[in-house]
C-alpha positions in Angstrom: -10.0 176.7 -21.4 -9.6 176.6 -25.1 -10.3 173.7 -27.4 -7.5 171.1 -27.9 -4.8 172.2 -30.3 -3.9 169.7 -33.1 -1.3 169.3 -35.7 -0.5 166.3 -37.9 1.7 165.3 -40.9 2.2 162.3 -43.1 4.9 160.7 -45.2 5.1 157.6 -47.4 7.7 155.1 -46.4 8.9 152.2 -48.5 8.4 149.5 -45.9 5.4 147.5 -44.7 3.3 148.8 -41.7 4.6 146.2 -39.3 8.2 147.2 -40.0 7.3 150.9 -39.5 5.4 150.1 -36.3 8.4 148.1 -35.0 10.6 151.3 -35.3 8.2 153.9 -34.0 7.0 151.8 -31.1 10.6 151.3 -29.8 10.7 154.5 -27.7 14.3 153.8 -26.8 15.2 154.8 -30.4 13.3 158.2 -30.3 16.5 160.2 -30.0 17.5 159.0 -33.5 14.6 160.9 -35.2 13.2 163.5 -32.8 14.6 167.0 -33.0 13.6 167.6 -29.3 13.5 164.3 -27.5 17.1 163.1 -27.0 16.3 159.8 -25.4 13.5 157.7 -23.8 13.5 154.6 -21.7 10.9 152.2 -20.5 10.0 152.4 -16.9 10.3 149.0 -15.2 11.0 147.3 -18.6 7.4 147.6 -19.7 7.9 147.6 -23.5 5.5 148.7 -26.2 2.1 147.8 -24.8 -1.0 149.8 -23.9 -0.7 151.0 -20.3 3.2 150.9 -20.3 5.1 153.9 -18.9 8.2 155.5 -20.2 10.3 158.6 -19.4 11.7 161.0 -22.0 14.5 163.6 -21.9 13.8 166.7 -24.1 16.4 169.3 -24.9 16.1 172.6 -26.7 18.4 175.6 -26.8 16.4 177.2 -24.0 16.0 174.3 -21.6 16.1 170.6 -20.7 13.2 168.6 -19.1 11.9 165.1 -18.5 8.4 163.8 -19.2 6.6 160.8 -18.1 4.2 159.2 -20.6 1.8 156.3 -20.8 1.2 154.3 -23.9 -2.5 154.7 -24.9 -2.5 152.7 -28.1 -0.3 149.8 -29.2 -1.8 148.1 -32.2 1.0 146.5 -34.3 1.0 147.8 -37.9 -1.8 150.2 -37.2 -1.1 152.7 -34.4 1.2 153.6 -31.6 0.6 156.5 -29.3 1.2 157.9 -25.8 -0.1 160.5 -23.4 2.4 162.9 -21.8 1.6 163.8 -18.2 -0.6 161.8 -18.8 -3.6 163.7 -20.2 -1.7 166.8 -21.3 -0.4 166.0 -24.7 -1.2 163.0 -26.9 1.2 161.9 -29.6 0.1 159.2 -32.1 1.7 157.4 -35.1 -0.8 155.8 -37.5 0.3 153.4 -40.3 -1.8 152.7 -43.4 -0.8 150.4 -46.2 0.1 152.5 -49.3 0.9 150.5 -52.4 4.0 148.5 -51.5 4.8 150.8 -48.5 3.2 152.6 -45.6 1.6 156.1 -45.2 2.9 157.1 -41.7 1.1 159.9 -40.0 2.1 161.6 -36.8 -0.3 163.7 -34.8 0.0 166.0 -31.8 -2.9 167.0 -29.6 -2.4 169.6 -26.8 -5.4 168.8 -24.7 -7.6 171.2 -22.7 -6.2 169.5 -19.6 -2.7 170.3 -20.8 -3.5 173.9 -21.5 -5.1 174.2 -18.0 -1.9 172.8 -16.5 0.1 175.4 -18.4 -2.2 178.2 -17.2 -1.6 177.0 -13.6 2.2 176.5 -14.1 3.0 179.6 -16.2 0.3 182.1 -15.2 0.4 185.2 -17.3 3.0 183.5 -19.6 0.9 180.5 -20.3 -0.2 181.7 -23.8 3.4 182.3 -24.8 4.4 178.8 -23.6 1.5 177.2 -25.5 2.6 179.1 -28.6 6.2 177.8 -28.2 5.0 174.2 -27.9 2.6 174.6 -30.8 5.4 176.0 -33.0 7.7 173.2 -32.0 5.1 170.5 -33.0 4.6 172.2 -36.3 8.4 172.2 -37.0 9.2 168.9 -35.4 6.6 166.7 -37.0 7.8 167.1 -40.6 11.4 166.8 -39.4 10.6 163.6 -37.4 8.7 162.0 -40.3 11.6 162.8 -42.7 14.1 161.3 -40.3 12.0 158.2 -39.8 11.7 157.7 -43.5 15.5 157.9 -43.9 16.1 155.5 -41.0 13.5 152.9 -42.0 14.4 153.0 -45.7 18.2 152.7 -45.3 
């Protein structure tokens, strides 16, 4: 197993951290800003709290798939994150006050457990699949952050 793979990006948004948190923690709006995730919904109406579960529908030109995720951090105005699988990939948004706005950071961690799952699922093609997911994170995070800025500031 290799070490976790990580990627992150940040953008400054002209809104306070609680406002930014209110948008990013509403997973039902994810399709508005994500290049890959078309929609999400709370399982059993849980809402944005640690331990809550939600399902997401992802679409690329090659395939369509659903994921089930669990919220791992829900700290209003500070951080919102979830674990896909859970335990395979962790996505986190962090908000820091920045002048009269917020520095919003988005991070992606492809865990060693997630890579082991890919090795089991994809066999000899696992490294290629890991590379595809890594490239997607590197492309999608800046696009997601730019879309969130546009949505929140409008």
